[in-house]
C-alpha positions as CSV (number, residue, x, y, z in Angstrom):
1,X,-4.2,-49.8,36.7
2,X,-5.6,-53.4,36.8
3,X,-8.8,-52.2,35.1
4,X,-6.8,-50.8,32.2
5,X,-4.9,-54.1,31.8
6,X,-8.2,-56.1,32.0
7,X,-9.9,-53.8,29.5
8,X,-6.9,-54.0,27.1
9,X,-6.8,-57.8,27.4
10,X,-10.6,-58.0,26.7
11,X,-10.2,-55.9,23.6
12,X,-7.2,-58.0,22.4
13,X,-9.1,-61.3,22.8
14,X,-12.1,-59.9,21.0
15,X,-9.8,-58.8,18.1
16,X,-10.6,-55.1,18.5
17,X,-7.3,-53.8,20.0
18,X,-5.0,-53.9,16.9
19,X,-5.6,-52.4,13.5
20,X,-3.7,-55.1,11.7
21,X,-3.5,-58.3,13.8
22,X,-1.9,-60.3,11.0
23,X,1.1,-58.0,11.0
24,X,1.4,-58.3,14.8
25,X,1.2,-62.1,14.7
26,X,3.7,-62.3,11.8
27,X,6.3,-60.1,13.6
28,X,5.7,-62.0,16.9
29,X,6.3,-65.3,15.2
30,X,9.4,-64.0,13.5
31,X,10.8,-62.9,16.9
32,X,10.0,-66.3,18.5
33,X,11.6,-68.2,15.6
34,X,14.8,-66.0,15.8
35,X,15.0,-66.5,19.6
36,X,14.5,-70.2,19.3
37,X,17.1,-70.6,16.6
38,X,19.5,-68.5,18.7
39,X,18.8,-70.6,21.8
40,X,19.2,-73.9,20.0
41,X,22.3,-72.8,18.2
42,X,24.0,-71.7,21.4
43,X,22.9,-74.9,23.0
44,X,24.4,-77.0,20.3
45,X,27.8,-75.2,20.8
46,X,28.0,-76.7,24.2
47,X,27.6,-73.5,26.2
48,X,26.2,-73.6,29.7
49,X,22.3,-73.7,29.7
50,X,22.0,-70.7,32.0
51,X,24.3,-68.5,29.9
52,X,22.5,-69.7,26.7
53,X,19.1,-68.7,28.2
54,X,20.3,-65.3,29.4
55,X,22.0,-64.4,26.2
56,X,19.2,-65.5,23.9
57,X,16.6,-63.8,26.1
58,X,18.6,-60.6,26.1
59,X,19.1,-60.5,22.3
60,X,15.4,-61.2,21.5
61,X,14.3,-58.8,24.2
62,X,16.2,-56.1,22.4
63,X,14.9,-57.1,19.0
64,X,11.2,-57.2,19.9
65,X,10.7,-53.4,20.1
66,X,12.3,-53.1,16.7
67,X,10.1,-55.8,15.3
68,X,6.9,-54.4,16.8
69,X,7.6,-50.7,16.2
70,X,4.9,-50.3,13.5
71,X,2.0,-52.0,15.4
72,X,-1.0,-49.6,15.5
73,X,-3.8,-49.7,18.0
74,X,-7.4,-48.7,17.3
């Protein structure tokens, strides 16, 4: 199992794992920006930091599979 993860990471770092890495990075950046804006918005509303962190992590965790559903591997 560790060998599979190591091999996948090696291919990813070499740029040979994803068919369209630009799409992957764009979708990943979009998810990070949405999560950051959600986190900062909830923080500005004066909600407890723990609740803000849990809620924003939960929402972006549910959104990431939707954002990355079209990522193709080689």
